C-alpha positions in Angstrom: 11.0 1.9 -27.3 10.7 4.7 -25.0 12.3 7.7 -26.3 13.6 10.3 -23.9 15.2 13.8 -25.0 17.9 13.5 -22.5 21.5 13.6 -23.6 23.8 10.3 -22.9 26.2 12.1 -20.4 23.3 14.2 -18.6 21.6 10.7 -18.0 24.4 8.8 -16.5 25.6 11.5 -14.3 22.0 11.3 -12.4 21.8 9.0 -10.0 20.6 6.1 -11.5 17.9 3.7 -9.5 19.0 0.2 -9.2 16.1 -2.8 -9.9 15.3 -2.7 -6.1 14.2 1.0 -6.2 12.3 0.3 -9.3 15.0 0.9 -11.8 16.7 -1.2 -14.2 19.5 -3.8 -13.4 21.1 -2.9 -16.8 21.1 0.0 -19.4 22.6 -1.0 -22.7 24.0 1.2 -25.5 25.0 -0.1 -29.0 28.3 1.6 -30.1 28.5 0.8 -33.8 28.5 2.6 -37.4 27.0 1.4 -40.7 30.3 0.5 -41.9 31.9 -0.9 -38.5 29.8 -4.4 -39.1 27.1 -4.3 -41.5 25.2 -7.4 -40.2 25.5 -6.3 -36.2 24.0 -3.2 -37.5 21.1 -4.0 -39.8 20.1 -7.2 -37.5 19.7 -4.5 -34.5 17.3 -2.6 -36.4 15.4 -5.6 -38.0 15.1 -6.8 -34.5 13.6 -3.8 -32.9 10.4 -5.5 -32.2 12.1 -8.8 -30.5 14.6 -6.6 -28.7 11.5 -4.5 -27.2 9.7 -7.9 -26.0 13.1 -9.8 -25.0 14.4 -7.1 -22.9 11.8 -7.2 -20.4 11.2 -5.2 -17.4 15.1 -5.1 -16.0 16.9 -4.1 -19.1 16.9 -1.2 -21.3 18.2 -0.7 -24.4 19.4 2.8 -25.1 20.3 4.6 -28.2 21.5 8.3 -28.3 19.7 10.6 -30.5 21.4 13.5 -32.3 22.5 16.4 -30.1 20.1 15.3 -27.0 18.0 12.5 -26.3 17.8 8.8 -25.7 15.8 5.8 -27.1 14.9 3.3 -24.5 13.8 -0.4 -25.3 11.4 -1.8 -23.0 7.8 -3.4 -22.6 6.2 0.0 -23.0 2.5 0.6 -23.9 1.8 3.5 -26.1 1.3 7.0 -25.1 2.9 10.3 -23.9 4.1 11.5 -20.6 6.6 13.8 -19.3 9.5 13.0 -17.3 9.7 14.6 -13.8 12.4 15.2 -11.4 13.0 11.3 -10.5 12.8 10.0 -14.1 9.6 7.7 -13.7 8.7 6.2 -17.0 5.3 6.9 -18.1 3.0 4.2 -17.7 5.3 1.9 -16.2 6.6 1.5 -12.5 10.2 1.3 -13.9 12.3 4.5 -13.0 15.9 5.5 -14.3 16.6 7.7 -11.7 16.4 7.6 -8.1 14.6 10.6 -6.2 16.9 13.5 -5.7 17.3 17.4 -6.0 19.2 16.7 -9.3 17.3 17.2 -12.2 18.0 17.4 -16.2 18.2 20.8 -17.5 17.6 21.0 -21.2 18.8 23.9 -23.6 17.2 23.1 -26.3 13.9 25.0 -27.6 11.8 22.2 -25.8 13.3 22.7 -22.3 11.0 20.0 -20.8 12.3 16.4 -20.5 9.7 14.2 -21.8 9.1 10.6 -22.8 6.9 8.8 -25.3 6.9 5.2 -26.1 6.7 2.9 -29.5 6.9 -0.8 -29.7 7.8 0.1 -33.4 10.3 2.8 -34.8 8.3 5.9 -34.5 10.8 7.5 -37.2 11.8 6.3 -40.3 14.5 3.3 -40.4 16.8 5.3 -42.2 16.7 7.8 -39.8 17.4 5.7 -36.9 20.5 4.0 -38.6 21.7 7.7 -39.1 21.1 8.1 -35.5 23.2 5.2 -34.3 26.0 5.9 -36.8 26.7 9.8 -36.0 26.7 9.0 -32.2 29.1 6.1 -32.2 32.1 8.7 -31.6 30.5 10.7 -29.2 29.4 7.3 -27.0 32.9 5.7 -27.8 34.8 8.7 -26.3 32.1 8.8 -23.2 32.7 5.1 -22.3 36.4 5.1 -23.3 36.2 2.5 -25.8 39.2 2.0 -28.3 38.0 2.1 -32.0 39.4 -1.4 -32.6 36.7 -2.8 -30.3 33.9 -1.5 -32.4 31.0 -2.5 -32.8 30.4 -3.3 -29.1 27.7 -3.1 -26.5 28.0 -1.0 -23.2 26.2 -2.5 -20.5 26.0 -0.1 -17.5 25.1 -1.7 -13.9 23.4 0.9 -11.6 23.6 -1.6 -8.7 27.1 -2.0 -9.0 28.1 1.3 -10.1 30.2 -0.5 -13.2 30.0 -0.9 -16.8 31.1 -3.9 -19.1 31.8 -3.4 -22.8 31.3 -6.3 -24.8 32.2 -6.7 -28.2 30.1 -7.8 -31.0 31.5 -9.6 -34.3 30.5 -12.7 -36.0 28.7 -14.7 -34.7 28.0 -12.5 -31.6 25.1 -10.1 -32.3 23.2 -7.6 -30.0 20.3 -9.9 -29.9 22.3 -12.9 -29.3 23.8 -10.9 -26.2 20.7 -9.8 -25.0 19.3 -13.3 -25.3 22.1 -14.9 -23.0 21.6 -11.9 -20.5 18.0 -12.8 -20.3 18.5 -16.7 -19.8 21.6 -16.2 -17.2 18.7 -13.6 -15.6 16.0 -15.9 -15.8 16.3 -17.6 -12.5 16.7 -14.3 -10.2 14.1 -12.9 -12.4 11.8 -15.9 -11.7 12.0 -15.5 -8.1 11.0 -11.6 -8.3 8.1 -12.7 -10.4 7.0 -15.2 -7.8 7.1 -12.8 -5.1 5.3 -10.2 -7.0 2.5 -12.9 -7.7 2.3 -13.2 -4.0 2.5 -9.8 -3.1 -0.4 -9.0 -6.1 -2.7 -11.8 -4.3 -1.8 -10.7 -0.8 -2.8 -6.8 -1.8 -5.9 -8.5 -3.1 -6.8 -10.3 -0.1 -6.1 -7.0 1.9 -8.5 -5.0 -0.3 -11.0 -7.6 0.2 -10.6 -7.6 4.2 -10.6 -3.7 4.0 -13.9 -4.0 2.3 -15.5 -6.8 4.3 -13.9 -4.7 7.9 -15.9 -1.8 6.4 -19.1 -3.8 5.7 -19.1 -5.3 8.9 -18.3 -2.0 11.1 -21.6 -0.3 9.2 -23.4 -3.3 10.0 -22.1 -3.3 13.6 -23.1 0.4 13.9 -26.6 -0.1 12.3 -27.1 -2.5 14.7 -26.0 -0.3 17.5 -28.3 2.4 16.2 -31.1 0.0 16.2 -30.3 -1.1 19.8 -30.2 2.4 21.2 -33.5 3.4 19.4 -35.3 0.3 20.7 -33.9 1.5 24.3 -35.4 4.8 23.6 -38.8 3.4 22.5 -39.2 1.2 25.8 -38.1 4.4 28.1 -40.6 6.7 26.1 -43.6 3.9 26.5 -43.9 5.3 30.3 -47.3 6.9 31.0 -48.9 5.7 27.7 -52.0 3.7 27.2 -51.5 0.1 27.3 -51.9 -0.4 23.3 -49.0 2.0 22.6 -47.1 0.6 25.3 -47.5 -2.6 23.7 -46.6 -1.4 20.2 -43.5 0.0 21.7 -42.4 -3.0 22.9 -43.0 -4.9 19.9 -41.1 -2.7 18.0 -38.1 -2.5 20.3 -38.0 -6.3 19.8 -38.4 -6.2 16.0 -35.5 -3.3 15.9 -33.3 -6.1 16.7 -33.6 -8.2 13.7 -31.7 -6.9 10.7 -34.4 -7.8 7.9 -37.4 -6.0 5.9 -40.7 -6.0 7.6 -43.9 -7.5 6.5 -46.7 -6.1 5.0 -48.6 -6.7 8.5 -45.3 -5.7 10.4 -45.4 -2.4 8.3 -48.9 -1.5 9.0 -48.2 -2.3 12.9 -45.4 -0.1 12.3 -47.5 2.9 10.6 -50.1 2.6 13.5 -47.4 3.1 16.2 -46.0 6.2 14.4 -49.9 7.7 14.1 -50.1 6.9 18.1 -46.7 8.2 19.2 -47.5 11.6 17.3 -49.5 12.4 20.5 -48.6 10.2 23.3 -45.2 10.6 24.3 -46.2 11.6 28.0 -43.5 14.0 29.4 -41.0 13.6 26.4 -39.9 17.4 25.2 -41.2 18.0 22.1 -37.7 18.4 20.5 -36.8 14.6 21.4 -39.9 13.6 20.2 -39.3 14.9 16.8 -35.7 13.5 17.1 -37.0 10.0 18.2 -39.9 9.8 15.4 -37.3 10.9 12.6 -35.0 8.2 13.5 -37.6 5.6 14.1 -38.8 6.3 10.5 -35.3 6.5 8.9 -34.2 2.8 10.3 -37.4 1.6 9.3 -36.7 2.8 5.9 -33.2 1.4 6.0 -34.6 -1.8 6.9 -37.4 -2.2 4.1 -34.5 -1.4 1.6 -32.9 -4.5 2.1 -33.8 -7.3 -0.5 -36.4 -9.6 1.0 -35.4 -12.3 -0.7 -31.9 -12.4 0.8 -31.8 -14.4 4.1 -31.5 -12.4 7.2 -27.8 -11.8 8.4 -27.0 -11.8 12.1 -26.0 -8.7 13.2 -22.1 -8.8 13.5 -20.5 -9.1 17.2 -17.5 -7.2 18.4 -15.8 -10.6 18.1 -16.6 -10.6 14.4 -15.1 -7.0 13.9 -12.1 -8.2 16.3 -11.3 -11.0 14.1 -11.7 -9.0 10.5 -9.3 -6.4 11.9 -6.9 -9.1 12.5 -7.3 -10.1 9.1 -6.7 -7.2 7.5 -3.5 -6.6 9.8 -2.2 -9.6 8.9 -2.4 -8.7 5.1 -0.6 -5.5 5.7 2.1 -7.3 7.7 2.6 -10.0 4.8 2.3 -7.0 2.2 5.6 -5.6 4.3 7.4 -8.7 4.5 6.6 -9.3 0.4 7.6 -6.1 -0.3 10.9 -6.5 1.5 11.4 -10.0 0.1 10.8 -8.2 -3.5 13.6 -5.6 -2.5 15.9 -8.1 -1.4 15.4 -10.3 -4.5 15.9 -7.3 -6.8 19.1 -6.5 -5.0 20.5 -9.9 -5.9 19.7 -9.3 -9.4 23.4 -8.7 -9.8 24.5 -7.7 -13.3 28.5 -8.5 -13.0 28.1 -12.4 -12.7 25.0 -12.2 -15.4 27.4 -10.7 -17.8 30.2 -13.1 -17.0 27.5 -16.0 -17.8 26.6 -14.6 -21.1 29.9 -13.6 -22.4 31.2 -17.3 -21.5 28.3 -18.7 -23.2 29.1 -16.7 -26.2 32.7 -17.8 -26.2 34.1 -14.4 -25.6 37.0 -13.6 -23.1 37.7 -11.0 -20.2 40.4 -8.5 -21.2 42.0 -6.1 -18.7 43.4 -3.6 -21.4 42.0 -4.5 -24.8 39.5 -2.4 -26.1 39.6 0.5 -23.4 41.3 3.8 -23.5 43.4 5.2 -21.0 41.0 8.0 -20.2 37.1 8.4 -20.4 34.4 10.8 -18.9 32.4 7.6 -17.5 33.5 7.7 -14.0 32.7 3.9 -13.2 35.0 1.2 -13.8 34.5 -0.6 -17.3 35.3 -4.3 -17.9 35.6 -5.6 -21.4 34.9 -8.9 -23.1 36.6 -9.4 -26.4 36.1 -12.1 -29.1 39.3 -14.1 -29.2 41.3 -13.6 -32.1 41.8 -16.2 -34.7 45.2 -17.6 -34.9 46.7 -19.3 -38.0 47.9 -22.5 -38.2 51.4 -22.9 -37.1 54.5 -24.3 -39.4 57.0 -26.1 -37.9 60.0 -26.5 -40.1 61.9 -29.6 -38.9 65.7 -30.6 -40.0 66.4 -32.7 -42.7 
């Protein structure tokens, strides 16, 4: 459960985020007093944990708290966070509100909109029961629900900008309604989950490709530096004695191999460094020192590699190009999958889902029964009622 200290009317006046924008497909309110239907009322609280698990990522069961606040049922981990202007839910990718300049203003002692989550009731059950009972009239009048229609569940669909009032009466319970809603949503949610799995795998491929490209780029740059150093050594060997020239040419050739030096090679390299201190011919002192420093750093880099690891060929420009193309292909695939996820979330229309769920529960759609002629909630509301039982008809025939 996610508890938010925001009034219901303030929450529903905000630009609610649909599922495609990271929001919920439906926000569900229970309108019921303890004496309206004790079975519906008690089963709601006894099934708190089950409702928490059942609602998933696309349905949020919301119960207003006294005066200000809402309780949201969802798969939220424990922790405390703060609600920002776009009403992100702490620790979740879900959010209640689209980003906008419109914010919630609180007038109580703690004016900061905040949220904390709990899989179990954070307060005493009797206190939660009292909350639901004491706010039934507030919700009833806000949504324009007739007293004769209680107990009921009100389902608000942000994407369709519509609401549905579903009467709860034996054998229809809140959990049973949510169960049927989830059953009706399963095909669409399964397609979304499939896209999310493909998206997660493609993102992993992109991250792996980025790391591989970075490693190839670093190896290619190291190869380029060693190649430049090898050419500088060859050029600097002019006007030196034959032994130094021979060692310079050997080192120029050895630098092109990306592997640690052997003990014998290290001895030859140290001898070359000693000779080069005073045998740079006409090379200026500053360039001589820079070349020696670069040579020492390069040799240290080669020797830091694991000698047990087989030498790897230096990457070519074609290798870099192929790695960059793989990263780019993953990036484009991520964009396509994100668009596909948004399209499939947009297809998660709650209207047909509610119709399917209510038909499975044996409820019938009604145009006027259960709804008042005026309400503060501005979106259209459709009501689904439990069919009235009719007594047996008795015919009297003439004798």
